LUMBANU-889014 format. One record per residue (C-alpha): residue number from 0; x, y, z. Coordinates in pm, whole numbers, plus 32768, in hexadecimal, padded with zeros to 4 digits. Layout:
N
nr; u; v; w
NUM; X; Y; Z
...
This chain:
432
nr; u; v; w
0; 8EA4; 98FE; 3E9E
1; 900D; 98E0; 3F04
2; 9101; 98D0; 3DE5
3; 9246; 9815; 3E0D
4; 937D; 98AB; 3D6B
5; 9414; 97E6; 3C4F
6; 953F; 977C; 3D1D
7; 9467; 96F3; 3E31
8; 9371; 9652; 3D41
9; 9485; 9591; 3C97
10; 9516; 952A; 3DE4
11; 93C7; 94A6; 3E54
12; 9386; 93F5; 3D0E
13; 94CB; 9338; 3D36
14; 94AB; 92D2; 3EA0
15; 9490; 9165; 3E49
16; 95D4; 9168; 3D87
17; 9717; 9101; 3E2C
18; 981D; 9206; 3E76
19; 995A; 91F4; 3DAA
20; 9A33; 929B; 3EAF
21; 9A87; 9185; 3FA1
22; 9AC8; 902E; 3F1C
23; 9B8C; 8EEE; 3F43
24; 9CE4; 8EE2; 3EA2
25; 9DE2; 8DE6; 3E2F
26; 9E74; 8DDB; 3F8D
27; 9D26; 8D5C; 4011
28; 9CF0; 8E8D; 40E8
29; 9BD8; 8F8B; 40E4
30; 9C57; 90E0; 4075
31; 9BA1; 9217; 40EE
32; 9BC9; 9381; 4086
33; 9BC2; 9494; 418C
34; 9B9B; 95F4; 4102
35; 9C03; 972F; 41C4
36; 9C58; 9897; 4166
37; 9D66; 9906; 425E
38; 9ECC; 989B; 4213
39; 9F33; 98F8; 4375
40; 9E4C; 97ED; 43FE
41; 9EB9; 96D8; 4315
42; 9FB5; 9649; 440B
43; 9EB5; 9637; 4523
44; 9DB7; 9590; 4440
45; 9EBA; 9493; 43C8
46; 9F0E; 944D; 4534
47; 9DA9; 93F6; 4596
48; 9D83; 9326; 445B
49; 9EC0; 9269; 44BA
50; 9E32; 922D; 4615
51; 9CFA; 9197; 457B
52; 9DAB; 90C0; 4477
53; 9E9A; 903D; 4580
54; 9D69; 8F97; 4619
55; 9CD0; 8F47; 44C7
56; 9DF0; 8EE4; 43E1
57; 9D04; 8E81; 42C9
58; 9CAA; 8FF3; 429A
59; 9D7B; 90F9; 41E3
60; 9D1B; 9268; 41FC
61; 9DA3; 9365; 4103
62; 9D96; 94CB; 4189
63; 9D6C; 95C0; 4069
64; 9D8D; 973B; 4088
65; 9CEF; 9839; 3F9E
66; 9CC3; 99AF; 3FBF
67; 9B86; 9A39; 4061
68; 9ADB; 9AA5; 3F1F
69; 9B42; 9970; 3E5D
70; 9ACC; 9896; 3F7C
71; 9961; 9904; 3F63
72; 9961; 9903; 3DE7
73; 99DF; 979D; 3DE2
74; 98F7; 972C; 3EFA
75; 97BF; 97AC; 3E4D
76; 982A; 970F; 3D05
77; 9866; 95C8; 3DBC
78; 970D; 95E1; 3E5B
79; 9676; 9600; 3CFF
80; 9714; 94B9; 3C92
81; 96FC; 9409; 3DE2
82; 9876; 93EC; 3DF8
83; 98AE; 94B4; 3F33
84; 99EC; 946B; 3FF8
85; 99C6; 9358; 40F6
86; 9A10; 944B; 4213
87; 9A1A; 95C5; 4206
88; 9A0B; 96FD; 42D9
89; 98C2; 97B8; 42EB
90; 98A7; 992A; 433C
91; 978C; 99DB; 43F2
92; 9752; 9ABD; 42C6
93; 970B; 9990; 41E6
94; 9672; 9885; 42BF
95; 950A; 98F8; 429E
96; 9521; 98EB; 4123
97; 95B8; 978F; 411B
98; 94C5; 9704; 4219
99; 9393; 979F; 417C
100; 93A0; 96AE; 4059
101; 9416; 957C; 4112
102; 9584; 9585; 40A8
103; 961B; 9540; 4200
104; 95FE; 940F; 42DF
105; 9536; 943B; 441E
106; 9622; 93F8; 4542
107; 9531; 9455; 4659
108; 9535; 92F4; 46E6
109; 969C; 929E; 468B
110; 9707; 9271; 47F5
111; 95CC; 91D4; 487F
112; 9684; 908C; 48BA
113; 9780; 914B; 498D
114; 969F; 9249; 4A36
115; 9557; 92DD; 49B4
116; 95C0; 942B; 4A4E
117; 971E; 9422; 49B9
118; 9707; 956D; 48FF
119; 966E; 962F; 4A1F
120; 976F; 95A9; 4B15
121; 98A4; 95ED; 4A44
122; 985A; 9718; 4963
123; 97D8; 9877; 49A0
124; 9682; 98EA; 492D
125; 972C; 99C4; 4828
126; 97F8; 989F; 479E
127; 96BE; 97CA; 478B
128; 95F9; 98E6; 46ED
129; 9701; 9915; 45E0
130; 96D5; 97A9; 4579
131; 9558; 97B2; 4568
132; 9471; 97D2; 4440
133; 9330; 989C; 4445
134; 927E; 9764; 44C3
135; 9353; 975C; 45FC
136; 9402; 9618; 459C
137; 957D; 95FC; 459A
138; 9627; 95D8; 4449
139; 978C; 95E1; 44BD
140; 9864; 9590; 45E7
141; 98EE; 96D0; 4687
142; 9A59; 9703; 4627
143; 9AD0; 984B; 46BC
144; 9A60; 9991; 4758
145; 9ADB; 9AF1; 472F
146; 9AA5; 9C5B; 478D
147; 9B1F; 9DB3; 4729
148; 9C3F; 9E6D; 47CF
149; 9CDB; 9FC6; 47B6
150; 9E33; 9FBA; 4714
151; 9F10; A0E3; 476C
152; A06F; A162; 4724
153; A12F; A17F; 486C
154; A23A; A265; 47DE
155; A139; A363; 4768
156; A095; A361; 48BE
157; A1E9; A399; 495C
158; A235; A4B9; 486F
159; A0EB; A55D; 48CC
160; A120; A524; 4A41
161; 9FDA; A461; 4A5B
162; 9FA8; A331; 4B3A
163; 9F59; A1EF; 4A82
164; 9DE9; A193; 4A67
165; 9D5A; A0AE; 4B71
166; 9C0E; A01C; 4BE6
167; 9B9E; A171; 4C67
168; 9BBF; A21E; 4B18
169; 9A8A; A2C0; 4A80
170; 9A39; A350; 492C
171; 9A9E; A4A4; 49B9
172; 9BF5; A420; 4A19
173; 9C24; A396; 48BC
174; 9BC8; A4E6; 4823
175; 9CB2; A5A1; 490C
176; 9DD4; A4B3; 48CD
177; 9D9E; A4C5; 4755
178; 9DB9; A640; 475A
179; 9EF5; A63A; 482D
180; 9F9A; A531; 4751
181; 9F46; A5FF; 461C
182; 9FCF; A73D; 46B9
183; A111; A692; 4727
184; A15B; A5BA; 45F7
185; A085; A630; 44D5
186; A003; A4CB; 44BA
187; 9E99; A461; 44BA
188; 9E02; A40C; 460D
189; 9CDC; A31D; 45FF
190; 9C88; A29C; 44A2
191; 9B0E; A273; 4483
192; 9AD7; A1AB; 4348
193; 9987; A140; 42BF
194; 9980; 9FDA; 433B
195; 987C; 9F1F; 4402
196; 991C; 9E13; 44E1
197; 9A65; 9ED0; 4502
198; 99BE; A023; 450A
199; 9872; A0C1; 455F
200; 97BD; 9F89; 45D9
201; 9889; 9F91; 471A
202; 9835; A0FE; 475C
203; 96C2; A0C1; 4720
204; 96AB; 9FB2; 4827
205; 9787; A076; 4918
206; 968E; A194; 4904
207; 956A; A0AB; 494D
208; 94E9; A095; 47E8
209; 94D4; 9F72; 46F7
210; 94F8; 9F24; 4586
211; 93D8; 9E2C; 458D
212; 92CA; 9E00; 4692
213; 92E7; 9CCF; 4771
214; 91F6; 9C06; 4698
215; 92BD; 9C74; 4562
216; 9183; 9CE5; 44AB
217; 91C7; 9E5D; 44B6
218; 92EC; 9F47; 449A
219; 935D; A010; 45C6
220; 93BB; A152; 4512
221; 9287; A204; 4598
222; 92FC; A1D2; 46FF
223; 9399; A2E3; 47D1
224; 94CE; A21A; 482F
225; 9514; A1B7; 46C7
226; 94F8; A319; 4643
227; 95C9; A39E; 4762
228; 96E3; A2AF; 4709
229; 96C9; A2E2; 4592
230; 96CD; A45B; 45B9
231; 9805; A43E; 468D
232; 98B5; A344; 45AA
233; 986A; A3FB; 4466
234; 98BE; A548; 4508
235; 9A1D; A4D0; 455D
236; 9A74; A4F7; 43EE
237; 9A44; A670; 440E
238; 9B70; A683; 44F4
239; 9CC3; A6DB; 4459
240; 9D60; A5AE; 4503
241; 9C7A; A4B4; 4454
242; 9C99; A460; 42E1
243; 9B5C; A46D; 420F
244; 9AD0; A345; 4150
245; 9B80; A3A4; 400C
246; 9CC4; A356; 40C5
247; 9C4D; A1F5; 410A
248; 9BF6; A1C5; 3F9C
249; 9D6D; A1C1; 3F61
250; 9DE7; A107; 4096
251; 9D70; A044; 41C5
252; 9D84; A0B0; 4331
253; 9E70; 9F8D; 4371
254; 9F5B; 9FFE; 425B
255; 9F50; A164; 42D9
256; 9F91; A0EE; 443C
257; A0BF; A018; 43EB
258; A152; A11F; 4305
259; A133; A205; 4435
260; A044; A2EF; 438A
261; 9F3D; A2CF; 449B
262; 9F39; A287; 460F
263; 9DFB; A1C3; 465C
264; 9CF7; A0E7; 45B3
265; 9C16; 9FC1; 4606
266; 9C94; 9E65; 45B2
267; 9C17; 9D01; 45D9
268; 9CE5; 9C1F; 46B8
269; 9CE9; 9B1B; 45A0
270; 9DE6; 9BF8; 44EA
271; 9ED9; 9C31; 4608
272; 9FBA; 9B07; 45C5
273; 9FD3; 9B58; 4452
274; A022; 9CC3; 44A7
275; A147; 9C59; 4580
276; A1C3; 9B78; 446A
277; A195; 9C73; 4351
278; A221; 9DA9; 43FE
279; A34B; 9D35; 44CD
280; A3E4; 9E91; 44C1
281; A2BA; 9F13; 458B
282; A2D4; 9E1A; 46A9
283; A2E4; 9ED0; 47F3
284; A268; A014; 4756
285; A0F6; 9FC5; 4777
286; A000; 9F1C; 485E
287; 9E8D; 9EDA; 4889
288; 9D91; 9F5F; 4982
289; 9C22; 9F2D; 49D8
290; 9B2C; 9FEF; 4907
291; 9AE3; A146; 499A
292; 998A; A14E; 4A34
293; 986C; A23D; 49F9
294; 9874; A341; 4B12
295; 96FC; A37A; 4B14
296; 9641; A253; 4A7A
297; 94CA; A25B; 4A47
298; 94C6; A10F; 4AFC
299; 95C8; A018; 4B7E
300; 9722; A05C; 4C0B
301; 97BE; A0DB; 4AC8
302; 988A; 9FA1; 4A83
303; 9862; 9EC1; 4954
304; 9935; 9E0F; 4851
305; 98B8; 9D49; 4728
306; 9904; 9BD8; 4756
307; 98FE; 9AEB; 4632
308; 9981; 998E; 45EF
309; 999A; 9881; 44E4
310; 991B; 971E; 44E7
311; 9976; 95D3; 4444
312; 986F; 9557; 434F
313; 982E; 9447; 4251
314; 9736; 9423; 4136
315; 95DB; 939B; 4178
316; 960C; 928B; 4074
317; 972C; 91CC; 3FE4
318; 97F3; 908D; 3FE7
319; 98D1; 90EB; 410E
320; 97CD; 919C; 41E3
321; 97D9; 90A8; 4308
322; 9953; 90A4; 4312
323; 9962; 921F; 42F8
324; 986C; 923D; 4417
325; 994D; 9162; 44EC
326; 9A75; 9240; 4497
327; 99CA; 9387; 44F4
328; 9942; 92DE; 462C
329; 9AAC; 92AC; 4693
330; 9AFF; 9414; 4630
331; 9A03; 9487; 4734
332; 9AAA; 93CA; 4852
333; 9B83; 9464; 495E
334; 9CAE; 93A3; 48D8
335; 9C95; 942F; 4778
336; 9C43; 9590; 47E4
337; 9D6A; 959D; 48D4
338; 9E4C; 9538; 47B4
339; 9DBF; 9641; 46CA
340; 9DCB; 9755; 47D0
341; 9F3C; 9711; 480C
342; 9F9D; 9797; 46B6
343; 9F3B; 98FD; 470D
344; 9E70; 9947; 45D6
345; 9D1A; 992E; 467B
346; 9C7C; 9902; 47D4
347; 9BCD; 97B2; 47D8
348; 9A59; 97B9; 4825
349; 9A57; 969C; 4923
350; 9A44; 9732; 4A81
351; 9B8C; 9711; 4B3A
352; 9C6B; 96E9; 4A08
353; 9CD3; 9856; 49F0
354; 9E1F; 9848; 4AA9
355; 9EEF; 979D; 4998
356; 9E9A; 98C3; 48B4
357; 9F3D; 99B4; 49A6
358; A05F; 98C8; 49E7
359; A0A9; 98B8; 4872
360; A0E3; 9A30; 4865
361; A1BB; 9A29; 499D
362; A28B; 9906; 491B
363; A2C5; 99C0; 47D5
364; A32E; 9AFB; 488E
365; A200; 9BBF; 4813
366; A1BD; 9CB6; 492C
367; A051; 9D23; 491D
368; 9F56; 9D56; 4A38
369; 9E84; 9C31; 49C3
370; 9DD0; 9C01; 4B0D
371; 9CE3; 9D16; 4AA4
372; 9C53; 9C2C; 499D
373; 9BDC; 9B3D; 4AA9
374; 9B57; 9C5E; 4B79
375; 9A8C; 9CE4; 4A55
376; 99D9; 9B99; 4A19
377; 990F; 9BF0; 4B50
378; 985D; 9D05; 4A96
379; 9870; 9C81; 4935
380; 974F; 9CBA; 4844
381; 9703; 9BB2; 473E
382; 975C; 9C18; 45DE
383; 962B; 9CB2; 4535
384; 9575; 9BE1; 4435
385; 9423; 9B7D; 43AC
386; 93B9; 9AC5; 4273
387; 9384; 9C0C; 41B5
388; 94DC; 9C9C; 41FC
389; 9567; 9C43; 40A3
390; 945A; 9D29; 4017
391; 9485; 9E51; 4102
392; 95FB; 9E4C; 414B
393; 9673; 9EFB; 400B
394; 9559; A000; 3FFE
395; 959B; A052; 416C
396; 9709; A08F; 411D
397; 96A8; A16E; 3FF8
398; 95C9; A241; 40D8
399; 96DE; A269; 41D8
400; 97D1; A2D6; 40CB
401; 96DA; A3DF; 4059
402; 96D7; A46C; 41B9
403; 9851; A45F; 41D4
404; 9874; A50E; 4085
405; 9775; A61D; 40D6
406; 967F; A5A7; 3FCC
407; 9563; A585; 40C5
408; 9511; A5ED; 4227
409; 954B; A50F; 4353
410; 93D9; A4EF; 43A9
411; 9373; A49F; 4242
412; 9483; A398; 422D
413; 941B; A2F3; 4373
414; 92B0; A2EF; 4301
415; 9313; A256; 41B4
416; 93E3; A149; 425C
417; 92C7; A0F0; 4346
418; 91D8; A0D6; 4221
419; 92CA; A000; 4157
420; 92FC; 9F06; 4272
421; 9189; 9EF3; 42C5
422; 911D; 9ED1; 4159
423; 9217; 9DC3; 40FC
424; 91D9; 9D04; 423E
425; 9061; 9D0E; 420D
426; 9089; 9C8C; 40A9
427; 9162; 9B70; 4123
428; 9078; 9B11; 423C
429; 8F4F; 9B13; 4150
430; 8FFB; 9A10; 4077
431; 9064; 992C; 4192
């Protein structure tokens, strides 16, 4: 019999209680809380809230920012006491957990009065998929979309006499450039750190492999394409121009890159605006490029980039649920998403609202080849997830670190990872 975690059990037991988050105030208005985790997106979120309240002056929305880790700690605690924020961001990594126990409002039919096919007409399959629970229903309105790019130091390429990476680049070109940069500058070439979305996941799908099978019931680490990519990615660390994983225990690839200790690494486009803001001394010294493609994939054309995206959600129960639903309904309109995109911190999910994102960089004088982001959406791969991922994510990372550190063979590690994913997924499915 399926057992419900304590947090979820308490949340469900309190579903008939009224939320304490949004309430009427002395000014006679309804005050809502809107919780996010990225300070660089606060201005854009305030802007769309202002657009809503301009049409609904009896509503006040307070945008609150907390750090990533604190955000999820506070949200789970709030779920236990049924005091979740009135509106909040939901991430792909967490949505299956929060929907499994009925914590999020079902917004599948939110736009039926406008157009029953609203989501399909205005959002990509990946954006819709990122907002879905295991039951296929939507539990959030798509907010933004992203993919992974190659950040590179132009000055190091110039010093090595190597042409900048472009859409024709392959893994071999990246290896060759890394060696030449190292020989010319003594700096690291490509920095292959042990990350999923900003690391090996991209290489796996470029090679024609997968992390999970299409039905998400099995791991893909027994597949030829997956092992080909993992062997390549892990093997990069053996090169003198790539730091090992002990290096990344002390610093991040981003820190190494902007201190000019390394030439290339993978980065999410959601960080590009913050990087321009935080490292003004590096403006003009670096750029972004498409991900290098696999030169000989097991299947496919060798191109892939992991594409993720957030959504706007509200709790399944609570005093302000209907008002909050109306707010996030507005957040999913072309009007609101054009506003948000224009702040440069994220590419809005609504089809056709991408241009203000690029214009924001140009208007700020931030010279990056951002058009590649749009190009890469054509071969984006939805961020990997299933309901058992919280159980297999950490053990998978441990197994990879053992391979990196020489504590176990590549084949044994791949077999162990496959078994971990399959076992934990089977357990989860048996309890659903």
